[in-house]
PDBQT receptor file of N, H, CA, C and O in Angstrom, charges set to zero:
ATOM      1  N   UNK A   1    -158.116  72.051  79.359  1.00  0.00    +0.000 N 
ATOM      2  CA  UNK A   1    -158.328  73.100  80.337  1.00  0.00    +0.000 C 
ATOM      3  C   UNK A   1    -159.361  74.098  79.829  1.00  0.00    +0.000 C 
ATOM      4  O   UNK A   1    -160.139  74.655  80.604  1.00  0.00    +0.000 OA
ATOM      5  N   UNK A   2    -159.358  74.313  78.524  1.00  0.00    +0.000 N 
ATOM      6  H   UNK A   2    -158.727  73.861  77.894  1.00  0.00    +0.000 HD
ATOM      7  CA  UNK A   2    -160.361  75.218  77.966  1.00  0.00    +0.000 C 
ATOM      8  C   UNK A   2    -161.768  74.665  78.189  1.00  0.00    +0.000 C 
ATOM      9  O   UNK A   2    -162.697  75.404  78.513  1.00  0.00    +0.000 OA
ATOM     10  N   UNK A   3    -161.903  73.363  78.011  1.00  0.00    +0.000 N 
ATOM     11  H   UNK A   3    -161.148  72.763  77.748  1.00  0.00    +0.000 HD
ATOM     12  CA  UNK A   3    -163.207  72.725  78.218  1.00  0.00    +0.000 C 
ATOM     13  C   UNK A   3    -163.629  72.840  79.683  1.00  0.00    +0.000 C 
ATOM     14  O   UNK A   3    -164.807  73.042  79.976  1.00  0.00    +0.000 OA
ATOM     15  N   UNK A   4    -162.675  72.711  80.597  1.00  0.00    +0.000 N 
ATOM     16  H   UNK A   4    -161.718  72.546  80.359  1.00  0.00    +0.000 HD
ATOM     17  CA  UNK A   4    -162.998  72.833  82.022  1.00  0.00    +0.000 C 
ATOM     18  C   UNK A   4    -163.492  74.239  82.338  1.00  0.00    +0.000 C 
ATOM     19  O   UNK A   4    -164.411  74.402  83.141  1.00  0.00    +0.000 OA
ATOM     20  N   UNK A   5    -162.900  75.251  81.724  1.00  0.00    +0.000 N 
ATOM     21  H   UNK A   5    -162.153  75.118  81.072  1.00  0.00    +0.000 HD
ATOM     22  CA  UNK A   5    -163.352  76.627  81.946  1.00  0.00    +0.000 C 
ATOM     23  C   UNK A   5    -164.772  76.817  81.424  1.00  0.00    +0.000 C 
ATOM     24  O   UNK A   5    -165.596  77.462  82.071  1.00  0.00    +0.000 OA
ATOM     25  N   UNK A   6    -165.049  76.259  80.263  1.00  0.00    +0.000 N 
ATOM     26  H   UNK A   6    -164.379  75.735  79.737  1.00  0.00    +0.000 HD
ATOM     27  CA  UNK A   6    -166.388  76.385  79.684  1.00  0.00    +0.000 C 
ATOM     28  C   UNK A   6    -167.411  75.647  80.543  1.00  0.00    +0.000 C 
ATOM     29  O   UNK A   6    -168.506  76.155  80.785  1.00  0.00    +0.000 OA
ATOM     30  N   UNK A   7    -167.053  74.453  81.001  1.00  0.00    +0.000 N 
ATOM     31  H   UNK A   7    -166.163  74.041  80.805  1.00  0.00    +0.000 HD
ATOM     32  CA  UNK A   7    -167.959  73.679  81.859  1.00  0.00    +0.000 C 
ATOM     33  C   UNK A   7    -168.186  74.409  83.181  1.00  0.00    +0.000 C 
ATOM     34  O   UNK A   7    -169.302  74.410  83.701  1.00  0.00    +0.000 OA
ATOM     35  N   UNK A   8    -167.138  75.032  83.731  1.00  0.00    +0.000 N 
ATOM     36  H   UNK A   8    -166.232  75.032  83.309  1.00  0.00    +0.000 HD
ATOM     37  CA  UNK A   8    -167.280  75.758  85.002  1.00  0.00    +0.000 C 
ATOM     38  C   UNK A   8    -168.294  76.890  84.863  1.00  0.00    +0.000 C 
ATOM     39  O   UNK A   8    -169.076  77.143  85.779  1.00  0.00    +0.000 OA
ATOM     40  N   UNK A   9    -168.281  77.570  83.720  1.00  0.00    +0.000 N 
ATOM     41  H   UNK A   9    -167.646  77.365  82.975  1.00  0.00    +0.000 HD
ATOM     42  CA  UNK A   9    -169.254  78.651  83.499  1.00  0.00    +0.000 C 
ATOM     43  C   UNK A   9    -170.634  78.077  83.183  1.00  0.00    +0.000 C 
ATOM     44  O   UNK A   9    -171.643  78.576  83.682  1.00  0.00    +0.000 OA
ATOM     45  N   UNK A  10    -170.680  77.036  82.363  1.00  0.00    +0.000 N 
ATOM     46  H   UNK A  10    -169.861  76.631  81.959  1.00  0.00    +0.000 HD
ATOM     47  CA  UNK A  10    -171.965  76.478  81.933  1.00  0.00    +0.000 C 
ATOM     48  C   UNK A  10    -172.775  75.938  83.105  1.00  0.00    +0.000 C 
ATOM     49  O   UNK A  10    -173.995  76.100  83.138  1.00  0.00    +0.000 OA
ATOM     50  N   UNK A  11    -172.115  75.298  84.067  1.00  0.00    +0.000 N 
ATOM     51  H   UNK A  11    -171.124  75.167  84.041  1.00  0.00    +0.000 HD
ATOM     52  CA  UNK A  11    -172.854  74.706  85.180  1.00  0.00    +0.000 C 
ATOM     53  C   UNK A  11    -173.218  75.717  86.263  1.00  0.00    +0.000 C 
ATOM     54  O   UNK A  11    -173.989  75.390  87.165  1.00  0.00    +0.000 OA
ATOM     55  N   UNK A  12    -172.685  76.932  86.197  1.00  0.00    +0.000 N 
ATOM     56  H   UNK A  12    -172.058  77.197  85.464  1.00  0.00    +0.000 HD
ATOM     57  CA  UNK A  12    -173.090  77.934  87.182  1.00  0.00    +0.000 C 
ATOM     58  C   UNK A  12    -174.254  78.776  86.680  1.00  0.00    +0.000 C 
ATOM     59  O   UNK A  12    -174.788  79.598  87.426  1.00  0.00    +0.000 OA
ATOM     60  N   UNK A  13    -174.650  78.586  85.443  1.00  0.00    +0.000 N 
ATOM     61  H   UNK A  13    -174.216  77.919  84.837  1.00  0.00    +0.000 HD
ATOM     62  CA  UNK A  13    -175.779  79.345  84.886  1.00  0.00    +0.000 C 
ATOM     63  C   UNK A  13    -177.098  78.718  85.320  1.00  0.00    +0.000 C 
ATOM     64  O   UNK A  13    -177.195  77.508  85.522  1.00  0.00    +0.000 OA
ATOM     65  N   UNK A  14    -178.081  79.545  85.453  1.00  0.00    +0.000 N 
ATOM     66  H   UNK A  14    -178.003  80.528  85.288  1.00  0.00    +0.000 HD
ATOM     67  CA  UNK A  14    -179.421  79.044  85.753  1.00  0.00    +0.000 C 
ATOM     68  C   UNK A  14    -179.721  78.996  87.240  1.00  0.00    +0.000 C 
ATOM     69  O   UNK A  14    -178.845  79.200  88.080  1.00  0.00    +0.000 OA
ATOM     70  N   UNK A  15    -180.954  78.728  87.534  1.00  0.00    +0.000 N 
ATOM     71  H   UNK A  15    -181.665  78.562  86.851  1.00  0.00    +0.000 HD
ATOM     72  CA  UNK A  15    -181.378  78.680  88.929  1.00  0.00    +0.000 C 
ATOM     73  C   UNK A  15    -181.491  80.077  89.503  1.00  0.00    +0.000 C 
ATOM     74  O   UNK A  15    -181.394  81.069  88.779  1.00  0.00    +0.000 OA
ATOM     75  N   UNK A  16    -181.694  80.149  90.802  1.00  0.00    +0.000 N 
ATOM     76  H   UNK A  16    -181.773  79.343  91.389  1.00  0.00    +0.000 HD
ATOM     77  CA  UNK A  16    -181.854  81.457  91.449  1.00  0.00    +0.000 C 
ATOM     78  C   UNK A  16    -180.543  81.978  92.010  1.00  0.00    +0.000 C 
ATOM     79  O   UNK A  16    -180.483  83.099  92.514  1.00  0.00    +0.000 OA
ATOM     80  N   UNK A  17    -179.483  81.162  91.926  1.00  0.00    +0.000 N 
ATOM     81  H   UNK A  17    -179.532  80.251  91.517  1.00  0.00    +0.000 HD
ATOM     82  CA  UNK A  17    -178.189  81.590  92.456  1.00  0.00    +0.000 C 
ATOM     83  C   UNK A  17    -177.492  82.509  91.460  1.00  0.00    +0.000 C 
ATOM     84  O   UNK A  17    -177.662  82.352  90.251  1.00  0.00    +0.000 OA
ATOM     85  N   UNK A  18    -176.711  83.465  91.953  1.00  0.00    +0.000 N 
ATOM     86  H   UNK A  18    -176.573  83.592  92.935  1.00  0.00    +0.000 HD
ATOM     87  CA  UNK A  18    -175.940  84.303  91.036  1.00  0.00    +0.000 C 
ATOM     88  C   UNK A  18    -174.796  83.503  90.417  1.00  0.00    +0.000 C 
ATOM     89  O   UNK A  18    -174.356  82.490  90.962  1.00  0.00    +0.000 OA
ATOM     90  N   UNK A  19    -174.335  83.975  89.283  1.00  0.00    +0.000 N 
ATOM     91  H   UNK A  19    -174.692  84.797  88.840  1.00  0.00    +0.000 HD
ATOM     92  CA  UNK A  19    -173.257  83.288  88.581  1.00  0.00    +0.000 C 
ATOM     93  C   UNK A  19    -171.978  83.376  89.401  1.00  0.00    +0.000 C 
ATOM     94  O   UNK A  19    -171.616  84.448  89.884  1.00  0.00    +0.000 OA
ATOM     95  N   UNK A  20    -171.292  82.243  89.557  1.00  0.00    +0.000 N 
ATOM     96  H   UNK A  20    -171.586  81.371  89.165  1.00  0.00    +0.000 HD
ATOM     97  CA  UNK A  20    -170.043  82.172  90.313  1.00  0.00    +0.000 C 
ATOM     98  C   UNK A  20    -168.892  82.021  89.325  1.00  0.00    +0.000 C 
ATOM     99  O   UNK A  20    -168.727  80.973  88.700  1.00  0.00    +0.000 OA
ATOM    100  N   UNK A  21    -168.107  83.071  89.195  1.00  0.00    +0.000 N 
ATOM    101  H   UNK A  21    -168.241  83.922  89.703  1.00  0.00    +0.000 HD
ATOM    102  CA  UNK A  21    -167.022  83.078  88.224  1.00  0.00    +0.000 C 
ATOM    103  C   UNK A  21    -165.674  82.658  88.819  1.00  0.00    +0.000 C 
ATOM    104  O   UNK A  21    -164.674  82.654  88.101  1.00  0.00    +0.000 OA
ATOM    105  N   UNK A  22    -165.618  82.310  90.089  1.00  0.00    +0.000 N 
ATOM    106  H   UNK A  22    -166.430  82.314  90.672  1.00  0.00    +0.000 HD
ATOM    107  CA  UNK A  22    -164.344  81.971  90.731  1.00  0.00    +0.000 C 
ATOM    108  C   UNK A  22    -163.630  80.819  90.038  1.00  0.00    +0.000 C 
ATOM    109  O   UNK A  22    -162.436  80.908  89.752  1.00  0.00    +0.000 OA
ATOM    110  N   UNK A  23    -164.351  79.744  89.768  1.00  0.00    +0.000 N 
ATOM    111  H   UNK A  23    -165.321  79.672  90.000  1.00  0.00    +0.000 HD
ATOM    112  CA  UNK A  23    -163.736  78.591  89.107  1.00  0.00    +0.000 C 
ATOM    113  C   UNK A  23    -163.268  78.951  87.700  1.00  0.00    +0.000 C 
ATOM    114  O   UNK A  23    -162.174  78.572  87.283  1.00  0.00    +0.000 OA
ATOM    115  N   UNK A  24    -164.109  79.690  86.975  1.00  0.00    +0.000 N 
ATOM    116  H   UNK A  24    -164.998  79.998  87.313  1.00  0.00    +0.000 HD
ATOM    117  CA  UNK A  24    -163.755  80.075  85.609  1.00  0.00    +0.000 C 
ATOM    118  C   UNK A  24    -162.477  80.906  85.591  1.00  0.00    +0.000 C 
ATOM    119  O   UNK A  24    -161.568  80.625  84.810  1.00  0.00    +0.000 OA
ATOM    120  N   UNK A  25    -162.398  81.919  86.436  1.00  0.00    +0.000 N 
ATOM    121  H   UNK A  25    -163.137  82.148  87.071  1.00  0.00    +0.000 HD
ATOM    122  CA  UNK A  25    -161.213  82.771  86.448  1.00  0.00    +0.000 C 
ATOM    123  C   UNK A  25    -159.991  82.028  86.988  1.00  0.00    +0.000 C 
ATOM    124  O   UNK A  25    -158.871  82.286  86.546  1.00  0.00    +0.000 OA
ATOM    125  N   UNK A  26    -160.186  81.124  87.925  1.00  0.00    +0.000 N 
ATOM    126  H   UNK A  26    -161.095  80.915  88.285  1.00  0.00    +0.000 HD
ATOM    127  CA  UNK A  26    -159.073  80.313  88.416  1.00  0.00    +0.000 C 
ATOM    128  C   UNK A  26    -158.481  79.450  87.310  1.00  0.00    +0.000 C 
ATOM    129  O   UNK A  26    -157.262  79.377  87.156  1.00  0.00    +0.000 OA
ATOM    130  N   UNK A  27    -159.346  78.800  86.545  1.00  0.00    +0.000 N 
ATOM    131  H   UNK A  27    -160.336  78.860  86.671  1.00  0.00    +0.000 HD
ATOM    132  CA  UNK A  27    -158.886  77.976  85.432  1.00  0.00    +0.000 C 
ATOM    133  C   UNK A  27    -158.247  78.855  84.364  1.00  0.00    +0.000 C 
ATOM    134  O   UNK A  27    -157.241  78.469  83.769  1.00  0.00    +0.000 OA
ATOM    135  N   UNK A  28    -158.811  80.018  84.115  1.00  0.00    +0.000 N 
ATOM    136  H   UNK A  28    -159.629  80.331  84.598  1.00  0.00    +0.000 HD
ATOM    137  CA  UNK A  28    -158.248  80.939  83.122  1.00  0.00    +0.000 C 
ATOM    138  C   UNK A  28    -156.841  81.394  83.523  1.00  0.00    +0.000 C 
ATOM    139  O   UNK A  28    -155.952  81.467  82.675  1.00  0.00    +0.000 OA
ATOM    140  N   UNK A  29    -156.635  81.695  84.794  1.00  0.00    +0.000 N 
ATOM    141  H   UNK A  29    -157.357  81.635  85.483  1.00  0.00    +0.000 HD
ATOM    142  CA  UNK A  29    -155.307  82.092  85.276  1.00  0.00    +0.000 C 
ATOM    143  C   UNK A  29    -154.321  80.946  85.102  1.00  0.00    +0.000 C 
ATOM    144  O   UNK A  29    -153.196  81.163  84.652  1.00  0.00    +0.000 OA
ATOM    145  N   UNK A  30    -154.727  79.728  85.454  1.00  0.00    +0.000 N 
ATOM    146  H   UNK A  30    -155.641  79.552  85.820  1.00  0.00    +0.000 HD
ATOM    147  CA  UNK A  30    -153.853  78.573  85.273  1.00  0.00    +0.000 C 
ATOM    148  C   UNK A  30    -153.524  78.347  83.803  1.00  0.00    +0.000 C 
ATOM    149  O   UNK A  30    -152.401  77.973  83.469  1.00  0.00    +0.000 OA
ATOM    150  N   UNK A  31    -154.491  78.571  82.932  1.00  0.00    +0.000 N 
ATOM    151  H   UNK A  31    -155.403  78.875  83.204  1.00  0.00    +0.000 HD
ATOM    152  CA  UNK A  31    -154.278  78.422  81.499  1.00  0.00    +0.000 C 
ATOM    153  C   UNK A  31    -153.258  79.436  80.983  1.00  0.00    +0.000 C 
ATOM    154  O   UNK A  31    -152.402  79.095  80.167  1.00  0.00    +0.000 OA
ATOM    155  N   UNK A  32    -153.344  80.665  81.451  1.00  0.00    +0.000 N 
ATOM    156  H   UNK A  32    -154.039  80.943  82.114  1.00  0.00    +0.000 HD
ATOM    157  CA  UNK A  32    -152.399  81.706  81.044  1.00  0.00    +0.000 C 
ATOM    158  C   UNK A  32    -150.996  81.384  81.565  1.00  0.00    +0.000 C 
ATOM    159  O   UNK A  32    -150.017  81.537  80.835  1.00  0.00    +0.000 OA
ATOM    160  N   UNK A  33    -150.893  80.945  82.807  1.00  0.00    +0.000 N 
ATOM    161  H   UNK A  33    -151.689  80.821  83.400  1.00  0.00    +0.000 HD
ATOM    162  CA  UNK A  33    -149.591  80.566  83.370  1.00  0.00    +0.000 C 
ATOM    163  C   UNK A  33    -148.992  79.403  82.577  1.00  0.00    +0.000 C 
ATOM    164  O   UNK A  33    -147.806  79.423  82.246  1.00  0.00    +0.000 OA
ATOM    165  N   UNK A  34    -149.797  78.406  82.276  1.00  0.00    +0.000 N 
ATOM    166  H   UNK A  34    -150.760  78.390  82.545  1.00  0.00    +0.000 HD
ATOM    167  CA  UNK A  34    -149.339  77.255  81.513  1.00  0.00    +0.000 C 
ATOM    168  C   UNK A  34    -148.864  77.669  80.121  1.00  0.00    +0.000 C 
ATOM    169  O   UNK A  34    -147.832  77.191  79.651  1.00  0.00    +0.000 OA
ATOM    170  N   UNK A  35    -149.601  78.542  79.470  1.00  0.00    +0.000 N 
ATOM    171  H   UNK A  35    -150.440  78.931  79.851  1.00  0.00    +0.000 HD
ATOM    172  CA  UNK A  35    -149.215  79.012  78.139  1.00  0.00    +0.000 C 
ATOM    173  C   UNK A  35    -147.916  79.794  78.183  1.00  0.00    +0.000 C 
ATOM    174  O   UNK A  35    -147.079  79.656  77.291  1.00  0.00    +0.000 OA
ATOM    175  N   UNK A  36    -147.738  80.607  79.200  1.00  0.00    +0.000 N 
ATOM    176  H   UNK A  36    -148.418  80.719  79.924  1.00  0.00    +0.000 HD
ATOM    177  CA  UNK A  36    -146.513  81.397  79.334  1.00  0.00    +0.000 C 
ATOM    178  C   UNK A  36    -145.307  80.490  79.548  1.00  0.00    +0.000 C 
ATOM    179  O   UNK A  36    -144.269  80.680  78.913  1.00  0.00    +0.000 OA
ATOM    180  N   UNK A  37    -145.433  79.517  80.426  1.00  0.00    +0.000 N 
ATOM    181  H   UNK A  37    -146.276  79.363  80.941  1.00  0.00    +0.000 HD
ATOM    182  CA  UNK A  37    -144.334  78.584  80.678  1.00  0.00    +0.000 C 
ATOM    183  C   UNK A  37    -144.017  77.784  79.418  1.00  0.00    +0.000 C 
ATOM    184  O   UNK A  37    -142.847  77.569  79.104  1.00  0.00    +0.000 OA
ATOM    185  N   UNK A  38    -145.037  77.344  78.700  1.00  0.00    +0.000 N 
ATOM    186  H   UNK A  38    -145.988  77.519  78.956  1.00  0.00    +0.000 HD
ATOM    187  CA  UNK A  38    -144.820  76.590  77.462  1.00  0.00    +0.000 C 
ATOM    188  C   UNK A  38    -144.092  77.432  76.432  1.00  0.00    +0.000 C 
ATOM    189  O   UNK A  38    -143.192  76.938  75.752  1.00  0.00    +0.000 OA
ATOM    190  N   UNK A  39    -144.468  78.696  76.308  1.00  0.00    +0.000 N 
ATOM    191  H   UNK A  39    -145.198  79.098  76.861  1.00  0.00    +0.000 HD
ATOM    192  CA  UNK A  39    -143.808  79.593  75.353  1.00  0.00    +0.000 C 
ATOM    193  C   UNK A  39    -142.340  79.760  75.702  1.00  0.00    +0.000 C 
ATOM    194  O   UNK A  39    -141.484  79.701  74.819  1.00  0.00    +0.000 OA
ATOM    195  N   UNK A  40    -142.038  79.967  76.968  1.00  0.00    +0.000 N 
ATOM    196  H   UNK A  40    -142.733  80.015  77.686  1.00  0.00    +0.000 HD
ATOM    197  CA  UNK A  40    -140.651  80.156  77.400  1.00  0.00    +0.000 C 
ATOM    198  C   UNK A  40    -139.844  78.883  77.145  1.00  0.00    +0.000 C 
ATOM    199  O   UNK A  40    -138.717  78.955  76.656  1.00  0.00    +0.000 OA
ATOM    200  N   UNK A  41    -140.403  77.739  77.468  1.00  0.00    +0.000 N 
ATOM    201  H   UNK A  41    -141.318  77.681  77.866  1.00  0.00    +0.000 HD
ATOM    202  CA  UNK A  41    -139.699  76.471  77.252  1.00  0.00    +0.000 C 
ATOM    203  C   UNK A  41    -139.459  76.212  75.767  1.00  0.00    +0.000 C 
ATOM    204  O   UNK A  41    -138.380  75.753  75.391  1.00  0.00    +0.000 OA
ATOM    205  N   UNK A  42    -140.440  76.495  74.923  1.00  0.00    +0.000 N 
ATOM    206  H   UNK A  42    -141.316  76.868  75.228  1.00  0.00    +0.000 HD
ATOM    207  CA  UNK A  42    -140.264  76.313  73.481  1.00  0.00    +0.000 C 
ATOM    208  C   UNK A  42    -139.183  77.242  72.944  1.00  0.00    +0.000 C 
ATOM    209  O   UNK A  42    -138.381  76.851  72.097  1.00  0.00    +0.000 OA
ATOM    210  N   UNK A  43    -139.169  78.468  73.443  1.00  0.00    +0.000 N 
ATOM    211  H   UNK A  43    -139.821  78.786  74.131  1.00  0.00    +0.000 HD
ATOM    212  CA  UNK A  43    -138.157  79.424  73.014  1.00  0.00    +0.000 C 
ATOM    213  C   UNK A  43    -136.766  78.950  73.428  1.00  0.00    +0.000 C 
ATOM    214  O   UNK A  43    -135.828  79.019  72.635  1.00  0.00    +0.000 OA
ATOM    215  N   UNK A  44    -136.630  78.475  74.647  1.00  0.00    +0.000 N 
ATOM    216  H   UNK A  44    -137.392  78.420  75.292  1.00  0.00    +0.000 HD
ATOM    217  CA  UNK A  44    -135.345  77.962  75.122  1.00  0.00    +0.000 C 
ATOM    218  C   UNK A  44    -134.919  76.729  74.329  1.00  0.00    +0.000 C 
ATOM    219  O   UNK A  44    -133.740  76.574  74.011  1.00  0.00    +0.000 OA
ATOM    220  N   UNK A  45    -135.853  75.870  74.014  1.00  0.00    +0.000 N 
ATOM    221  H   UNK A  45    -136.810  75.996  74.272  1.00  0.00    +0.000 HD
ATOM    222  CA  UNK A  45    -135.538  74.667  73.241  1.00  0.00    +0.000 C 
ATOM    223  C   UNK A  45    -135.100  75.035  71.825  1.00  0.00    +0.000 C 
ATOM    224  O   UNK A  45    -134.245  74.364  71.246  1.00  0.00    +0.000 OA
ATOM    225  N   UNK A  46    -135.671  76.078  71.275  1.00  0.00    +0.000 N 
ATOM    226  H   UNK A  46    -136.365  76.623  71.745  1.00  0.00    +0.000 HD
ATOM    227  CA  UNK A  46    -135.280  76.532  69.941  1.00  0.00    +0.000 C 
ATOM    228  C   UNK A  46    -133.876  77.113  69.922  1.00  0.00    +0.000 C 
ATOM    229  O   UNK A  46    -133.182  77.033  68.908  1.00  0.00    +0.000 OA
ATOM    230  N   UNK A  47    -133.455  77.697  71.032  1.00  0.00    +0.000 N 
ATOM    231  H   UNK A  47    -134.018  77.763  71.856  1.00  0.00    +0.000 HD
ATOM    232  CA  UNK A  47    -132.120  78.288  71.115  1.00  0.00    +0.000 C 
ATOM    233  C   UNK A  47    -131.050  77.256  71.445  1.00  0.00    +0.000 C 
ATOM    234  O   UNK A  47    -129.865  77.541  71.272  1.00  0.00    +0.000 OA
ATOM    235  N   UNK A  48    -131.416  76.089  71.905  1.00  0.00    +0.000 N 
ATOM    236  H   UNK A  48    -132.379  75.857  72.045  1.00  0.00    +0.000 HD
ATOM    237  CA  UNK A  48    -130.457  75.081  72.336  1.00  0.00    +0.000 C 
ATOM    238  C   UNK A  48    -129.543  74.607  71.199  1.00  0.00    +0.000 C 
ATOM    239  O   UNK A  48    -128.334  74.519  71.415  1.00  0.00    +0.000 OA
ATOM    240  N   UNK A  49    -130.052  74.300  70.008  1.00  0.00    +0.000 N 
ATOM    241  H   UNK A  49    -131.034  74.372  69.833  1.00  0.00    +0.000 HD
ATOM    242  CA  UNK A  49    -129.141  73.850  68.947  1.00  0.00    +0.000 C 
ATOM    243  C   UNK A  49    -128.093  74.909  68.574  1.00  0.00    +0.000 C 
ATOM    244  O   UNK A  49    -126.940  74.574  68.301  1.00  0.00    +0.000 OA
ATOM    245  N   UNK A  50    -128.490  76.163  68.564  1.00  0.00    +0.000 N 
ATOM    246  H   UNK A  50    -129.427  76.435  68.786  1.00  0.00    +0.000 HD
ATOM    247  CA  UNK A  50    -127.547  77.236  68.242  1.00  0.00    +0.000 C 
ATOM    248  C   UNK A  50    -126.444  77.297  69.302  1.00  0.00    +0.000 C 
ATOM    249  O   UNK A  50    -125.265  77.428  68.972  1.00  0.00    +0.000 OA
ATOM    250  N   UNK A  51    -126.829  77.203  70.556  1.00  0.00    +0.000 N 
ATOM    251  H   UNK A  51    -127.786  77.097  70.824  1.00  0.00    +0.000 HD
ATOM    252  CA  UNK A  51    -125.847  77.246  71.638  1.00  0.00    +0.000 C 
ATOM    253  C   UNK A  51    -124.918  76.033  71.585  1.00  0.00    +0.000 C 
ATOM    254  O   UNK A  51    -123.717  76.161  71.821  1.00  0.00    +0.000 OA
ATOM    255  N   UNK A  52    -125.466  74.865  71.279  1.00  0.00    +0.000 N 
ATOM    256  H   UNK A  52    -126.442  74.760  71.087  1.00  0.00    +0.000 HD
ATOM    257  CA  UNK A  52    -124.635  73.662  71.187  1.00  0.00    +0.000 C 
ATOM    258  C   UNK A  52    -123.663  73.753  70.013  1.00  0.00    +0.000 C 
ATOM    259  O   UNK A  52    -122.506  73.348  70.134  1.00  0.00    +0.000 OA
ATOM    260  N   UNK A  53    -124.118  74.278  68.887  1.00  0.00    +0.000 N 
ATOM    261  H   UNK A  53    -125.058  74.607  68.788  1.00  0.00    +0.000 HD
ATOM    262  CA  UNK A  53    -123.239  74.423  67.727  1.00  0.00    +0.000 C 
ATOM    263  C   UNK A  53    -122.125  75.425  68.011  1.00  0.00    +0.000 C 
ATOM    264  O   UNK A  53    -120.985  75.218  67.595  1.00  0.00    +0.000 OA
ATOM    265  N   UNK A  54    -122.442  76.499  68.707  1.00  0.00    +0.000 N 
ATOM    266  H   UNK A  54    -123.368  76.668  69.045  1.00  0.00    +0.000 HD
ATOM    267  CA  UNK A  54    -121.423  77.488  69.052  1.00  0.00    +0.000 C 
ATOM    268  C   UNK A  54    -120.400  76.882  70.006  1.00  0.00    +0.000 C 
ATOM    269  O   UNK A  54    -119.201  77.126  69.872  1.00  0.00    +0.000 OA
ATOM    270  N   UNK A  55    -120.859  76.114  70.939  1.00  0.00    +0.000 N 
ATOM    271  H   UNK A  55    -121.833  75.915  71.047  1.00  0.00    +0.000 HD
ATOM    272  CA  UNK A  55    -119.949  75.470  71.895  1.00  0.00    +0.000 C 
ATOM    273  C   UNK A  55    -119.059  74.445  71.191  1.00  0.00    +0.000 C 
ATOM    274  O   UNK A  55    -117.870  74.336  71.491  1.00  0.00    +0.000 OA
ATOM    275  N   UNK A  56    -119.640  73.701  70.259  1.00  0.00    +0.000 N 
ATOM    276  H   UNK A  56    -120.605  73.789  70.015  1.00  0.00    +0.000 HD
ATOM    277  CA  UNK A  56    -118.875  72.724  69.502  1.00  0.00    +0.000 C 
ATOM    278  C   UNK A  56    -117.827  73.421  68.637  1.00  0.00    +0.000 C 
ATOM    279  O   UNK A  56    -116.701  72.936  68.519  1.00  0.00    +0.000 OA
ATOM    280  N   UNK A  57    -118.180  74.538  68.039  1.00  0.00    +0.000 N 
ATOM    281  H   UNK A  57    -119.095  74.932  68.134  1.00  0.00    +0.000 HD
ATOM    282  CA  UNK A  57    -117.233  75.296  67.214  1.00  0.00    +0.000 C 
ATOM    283  C   UNK A  57    -116.064  75.793  68.066  1.00  0.00    +0.000 C 
ATOM    284  O   UNK A  57    -114.923  75.797  67.603  1.00  0.00    +0.000 OA
ATOM    285  N   UNK A  58    -116.332  76.207  69.290  1.00  0.00    +0.000 N 
ATOM    286  H   UNK A  58    -117.259  76.204  69.666  1.00  0.00    +0.000 HD
ATOM    287  CA  UNK A  58    -115.270  76.661  70.177  1.00  0.00    +0.000 C 
ATOM    288  C   UNK A  58    -114.329  75.505  70.509  1.00  0.00    +0.000 C 
ATOM    289  O   UNK A  58    -113.111  75.683  70.523  1.00  0.00    +0.000 OA
ATOM    290  N   UNK A  59    -114.884  74.322  70.776  1.00  0.00    +0.000 N 
ATOM    291  H   UNK A  59    -115.873  74.178  70.765  1.00  0.00    +0.000 HD
ATOM    292  CA  UNK A  59    -114.049  73.165  71.098  1.00  0.00    +0.000 C 
ATOM    293  C   UNK A  59    -113.196  72.762  69.923  1.00  0.00    +0.000 C 
ATOM    294  O   UNK A  59    -112.025  72.421  70.089  1.00  0.00    +0.000 OA
ATOM    295  N   UNK A  60    -113.778  72.799  68.719  1.00  0.00    +0.000 N 
ATOM    296  H   UNK A  60    -114.729  73.076  68.584  1.00  0.00    +0.000 HD
ATOM    297  CA  UNK A  60    -113.031  72.412  67.521  1.00  0.00    +0.000 C 
ATOM    298  C   UNK A  60    -111.902  73.386  67.226  1.00  0.00    +0.000 C 
ATOM    299  O   UNK A  60    -110.814  72.973  66.825  1.00  0.00    +0.000 OA
ATOM    300  N   UNK A  61    -112.152  74.680  67.422  1.00  0.00    +0.000 N 
ATOM    301  H   UNK A  61    -113.036  75.016  67.747  1.00  0.00    +0.000 HD
ATOM    302  CA  UNK A  61    -111.117  75.661  67.147  1.00  0.00    +0.000 C 
ATOM    303  C   UNK A  61    -109.994  75.579  68.181  1.00  0.00    +0.000 C 
ATOM    304  O   UNK A  61    -108.837  75.843  67.854  1.00  0.00    +0.000 OA
ATOM    305  N   UNK A  62    -110.318  75.221  69.414  1.00  0.00    +0.000 N 
ATOM    306  H   UNK A  62    -111.258  75.007  69.679  1.00  0.00    +0.000 HD
ATOM    307  CA  UNK A  62    -109.274  75.086  70.425  1.00  0.00    +0.000 C 
ATOM    308  C   UNK A  62    -108.445  73.816  70.202  1.00  0.00    +0.000 C 
ATOM    309  O   UNK A  62    -107.277  73.766  70.590  1.00  0.00    +0.000 OA
ATOM    310  N   UNK A  63    -109.031  72.804  69.589  1.00  0.00    +0.000 N 
ATOM    311  H   UNK A  63    -109.979  72.845  69.273  1.00  0.00    +0.000 HD
ATOM    312  CA  UNK A  63    -108.289  71.580  69.293  1.00  0.00    +0.000 C 
ATOM    313  C   UNK A  63    -107.342  71.775  68.117  1.00  0.00    +0.000 C 
ATOM    314  O   UNK A  63    -106.322  71.092  68.023  1.00  0.00    +0.000 OA
ATOM    315  N   UNK A  64    -107.669  72.699  67.222  1.00  0.00    +0.000 N 
ATOM    316  H   UNK A  64    -108.497  73.253  67.298  1.00  0.00    +0.000 HD
ATOM    317  CA  UNK A  64    -106.827  72.953  66.053  1.00  0.00    +0.000 C 
ATOM    318  C   UNK A  64    -105.564  73.721  66.422  1.00  0.00    +0.000 C 
ATOM    319  O   UNK A  64    -104.578  73.642  65.689  1.00  0.00    +0.000 OA
ATOM    320  N   UNK A  65    -105.556  74.440  67.498  1.00  0.00    +0.000 N 
ATOM    321  H   UNK A  65    -106.357  74.504  68.093  1.00  0.00    +0.000 HD
ATOM    322  CA  UNK A  65    -104.400  75.257  67.866  1.00  0.00    +0.000 C 
ATOM    323  C   UNK A  65    -103.397  74.480  68.642  1.00  0.00    +0.000 C 
ATOM    324  O   UNK A  65    -102.362  75.021  69.030  1.00  0.00    +0.000 OA
TER     325      UNK A  65
């Protein structure tokens, strides 16, 4: 996606037309959204083993009583 943003800017340069940043900013927004979702998912995945271990500990303690 980073390469697509660079290509979007590179191909709008030159000629007599003004630079069109719409594609570049659109790709940049998608990149930021993708990074945010990835960060949240990684954080949730990191917390999953702790939650599973806590749940397992609760089940084991209830079986002992």
